[in-house]
N, C-alpha and C positions, 0 to 999 in steps of 0.2 A: 575313663574316657576323657581325652583332652578336649576342652571346649575352647572355642575361639570367640573373641569379642565380635559382636555384630557391628558392621560398619554403619555409622549413623548417616542417614540420608540428609543431604544438604538441600535446603529449600530457600527460595528467594523471599526475604521478609516482605510483608505487605505494606509496611509504613515507611515513609521517607524519613531517614535519619541523617542529620548533617553533623559533621565534625569540623568545627571552625569554618563552615561554609564550603568545604572542599569535597570530602569523601561522602558519597551519597549511596544509599540503598533505595532503589526506585520502586514506586508503587505501580504495579501493573493493572490496577483495577480501572475499568471503564463503566460508565453508567449503562444500564441495560437499555438496548434500543438505539444507542448512538451509532452503532456500526452494523453494516450489513455485508453479506457475501464474503469474498476473499479479502478480509480486512484485518489489519493488525495495528496496534499502537506502537510507537517507537520513541526512543530517546536518542540523544547524541551518543554515538559510540556503539549502538546496537546494530548488529547485522543479523536480523531475524528473518528466517525463511519459513516460519511456521505457517501452515495452511489451515484455514478455518472455513467451515461450511456456514451457510446462512443461519443466523440466529444464535451462533455459538459465541459466548462471551470470552473475553480475554482471561487467561489464567496465568499464575506465576510460572507454570511450566513453559509458557511461550517466551520467557525472558531468560532462558538459560544461557544465551549467547551474549548477555550484557558484559561489556568489557570496560570497567572503570579506568580512569586515568591513574595507573599505578604509581607513576612518578609523583604526581601531585598529592595523592593520598598518603604515600610514604613520607613525603616531605612535611605535610601538615601534621601527621601523627607524630613525627619526630619532634616537631615544635611543641605539641601538646605534652609529650612525654617529658621533655626538658622542663616545661613549665611546672608540671606536677611534682617532679623529683626535686626541683629547686625549692618550691614552697615547702615541701616536706622536710628537707634538710635544714633550711633556714629556721623553720618553726621550732626545731629541736635545739637550736643554738640559744645564745643569750637573748633575753627579752629585748635588748636594744636592737638586735638584728631584725626583729620582726617587722620593723617599719619599712624594711626594704621589700617586703613581700608585695605590697601594692604597686610599687614602682616597677618591680620585675615583671609582674603580671601584665601591666599595661604595655611595657616594652616588648614583651614577647608576642602579645596579641597584635601589636603594631607591625611586627616583622611578619606575622602570619598574613596580615592584610596586604602587605607588600607582595608576598608570594602569590596571593590570589589575583592581584592586578596583573602579574606577569603571565598568567595562564590564559589570557584572552586568546581565543582561537582566531587564526588568520587564514583566509582563502587565497590560494595562489591564482594568478591571472590565467585565464583560459580563453580559447577562441572556438566558437561553434557557428554553424550556419543556420539561418532560419529557412522557412519553407520556400523562399524565393531564391535561395542560394547566396544571399548577402551574409557576409561574415561579421560577427559581433564578438568583440573582446571585452573582458571585464574593465580594462583600462579605458574603454570608450565612455564609460559612465563614472569616471573618477571625480568629475566635478559635481556629481549629484550629492544632495544632503544625506540621502540614504539609498541603498540599492536592495531591492527585494527580489530574491531568487525564489521562484515557485516551481517545484517539481509537480507536473500535472500530467494528465492522461486523457485520451480520447474515449476509451472504453470503460474506464472505472466509474461505477455509479456514484461513489463518494466524491471523486474529483468533479464529476459532472454536476453534482448537487451544488457545487461551489462556483459554477461558471458565472452566474449573474453576480455573485458577491465579488469575484475576482475582477470582473469588468468594472463594477462600481468602485472598487478600491482604486483601480487605475485612474478612473475619471476624477475621483475626489482628491487624489494626491499628485497627479502629474504636474499641475501648475504650482505645486509647492516645492518642486525640486527633488521629488522622489522618483526613481527609475524602477520600472517593473520588468522583469525578464522571466518568461516561461521557459521551462526546460522539460523536454520529453525524452525519457531514457528507456522507455519500453521497447523491447526488441521487435515486437510484432506490429507496432503502429508506424505506418509509413509516412513519408513526408507529405504525400498527397492527402492522406487522411488527416494529418495535422493541419494542413492548409484549409481543408473543408471545415474541420471542426472550429478553427479560429474564426473563420468568416461567419459561420452560422451563429456563433456566440458573441460576435462583435468585439473580439479582443483587440484593443488598441495597442497592446504591448506585443513585442516580438515573442515568438515561441521557437526555441532553438532545438535542433535534433542532436541528442547526445548519443552518437553511435557507439555501440559496445559499452554503454553505460559508464564511460570513463569518468565523467564529472560526478555522477551519482556515487561511484565508488570512492572518489577522492573526498567528497563531503560526507560520506557514509549516510546518504539519504536512503530510506527504506520504503517509503510509501508515497502515494499521491492522494491528496495534496500534502506537501511538506515545504515549510518556509524557512528561508535563511535571510535575515536582514543584516546588511553590511554597512559600515561607514566608508568614508572616502579612502581609508587605508586598508579596506577589505577585511576588517576585523568583524567577527560575528557579534552583533549586539543583541540579536534575538533569534531563537531557533524553535520551531515547533509547529503548532496548528494555526489556522486562520482565526477560528473561534472554537467554542467548546461543544458544538453540536452540529451534526449533519443536517438536522431539521431546524430551520430558521426559527420556528416558534419556540424552540427549547433553548435558544442561546441565552446564556447568562454572563458570558465573558467574551468580549471582543478583543482578544489578545493582540492580534496584529495591529489593529487600529490604535490600541493603547500604546504599543511600543513605538509606532511611527509618530504619534502625537507627542510623546515624551522626547524623542530625538529632535523633532522640529522645534520644541520649546527649549532646547538646550539642556534638558534634564537627563539623568541616568534612567535607563529602562529598569523598572522595578522587577518585573518578571522576565528573566532572560531565557528561560527554558520551560517549555510546556510539552505535553504529550501530543505528538502528531498521529493521527489515525487516518487510515485509508487503505486502498488496495496495494498489495505488495508490488514494487517495481519488478517487472519481468526482465530479468537480466540474461545476458548471453552467458552460457555455461562456461 
């Protein structure tokens, strides 16, 4: 009887692995109790539509739609391959040639770093209306030292858990040249509901209605709340969560504040990508 080899199941690794800072395998684990209800974590590039009931934790099966930047990964892997092959070849040659190994290694790693700088994501200008009908374009905020785009919701319990924190962030940074823009992309949440929600929670920042989730699709936003911090050239300097826990008592990392403080101090943002967790954005089919 002819036997056929069994197809090996592909699973998402649980640990983050970096190859020269570019190709990543992402860790889908969340701490127990950090998320509730219809909640998923997300990374840049993930279009995740997984549904989850109350109390269910994230699993690697929820990340099957992760799409890494193939161009960047292939480019970086090509550099790494050249580096390894060159070292191997030179090492087998005359001993005098071995002194070139260190120089070659440094040179190729420098080239890799140049490629990494070229991959900074940029957001295209867009225009949306707030709940008063006033139009807001991204270019209106070009003079700001940083622009914080916040995908939020009126009905999501996770997003609502951050209402006070979002209002406080705006108050703390508005005088420092940081602009905050709320974006509501949920199809079932009306402009009137957004208006009422904004007033009840004392939002000093505008909340724009993203009809048909056009901007959410362009930025690949998946949950609420989800944050994008841009510079004056609309390059993404930080993407992810506000902090690391829905429950304020359990916060150990204030990621958004740390990113903004670094930008205002003229320093590079150390952690540019974190897990955003919250309710899935309810998109138009």
